[in-house]
C-alpha positions as CSV (number, residue, x, y, z in Angstrom):
1,X,-0.1,0.2,-0.1
2,X,1.2,3.4,-0.9
3,X,1.3,6.3,1.5
4,X,-1.4,8.3,-0.2
5,X,-3.8,5.1,0.2
6,X,-2.8,5.0,4.1
7,X,-3.8,8.7,4.4
8,X,-7.0,8.1,2.6
9,X,-7.8,5.1,4.7
10,X,-7.2,6.9,7.8
11,X,-9.6,9.4,6.7
12,X,-7.1,12.5,6.7
13,X,-8.1,15.7,5.2
14,X,-5.6,17.6,2.8
15,X,-5.0,20.2,5.5
16,X,-4.1,17.3,8.0
17,X,-1.7,15.7,5.4
18,X,0.1,19.0,4.9
19,X,0.6,20.0,8.6
20,X,1.0,16.5,10.3
21,X,2.6,14.4,7.5
22,X,4.5,16.9,5.4
23,X,5.3,19.3,8.3
24,X,4.3,22.3,6.2
25,X,1.9,25.1,7.1
26,X,-1.5,25.0,5.3
27,X,-1.0,28.3,3.5
28,X,2.5,27.3,1.8
29,X,2.6,27.3,-1.9
30,X,3.0,24.2,-4.1
31,X,6.6,25.3,-5.1
32,X,7.5,24.8,-1.4
33,X,5.8,21.4,-1.1
34,X,7.2,20.3,-4.3
35,X,10.5,20.2,-2.6
36,X,9.3,17.5,-0.1
37,X,10.2,13.9,-0.7
38,X,6.4,12.8,-0.4
39,X,5.2,15.5,-2.7
40,X,4.1,13.1,-5.4
41,X,2.4,10.9,-2.8
42,X,0.5,14.1,-1.5
43,X,-0.4,14.9,-5.4
44,X,-2.0,11.5,-5.9
45,X,-3.7,11.7,-2.4
46,X,-5.4,15.2,-3.6
47,X,-6.5,13.6,-6.9
48,X,-8.1,10.6,-5.0
49,X,-9.5,12.7,-2.3
50,X,-11.3,14.9,-4.7
51,X,-12.6,11.9,-6.8
52,X,-14.0,10.4,-3.5
53,X,-15.4,13.8,-2.1
54,X,-16.6,15.6,-5.3
55,X,-18.3,18.4,-3.2
56,X,-15.3,19.1,-1.0
57,X,-13.5,22.5,-1.4
58,X,-9.9,21.7,-1.7
59,X,-7.4,24.7,-1.7
60,X,-4.5,23.8,-3.9
């Protein structure tokens, strides 16, 4: 199982993943997040999160 799947299974929100997993402030830009080793996992998480929660407002 990949990390993003574990985050989805745990029921985390995008904000929780940014703050608790990536250790970045929720308002940081994607350029800063792109430097993190788990950025691609976060990107996959965001796509799946939006697919599973189509009415959710997700700030990118």
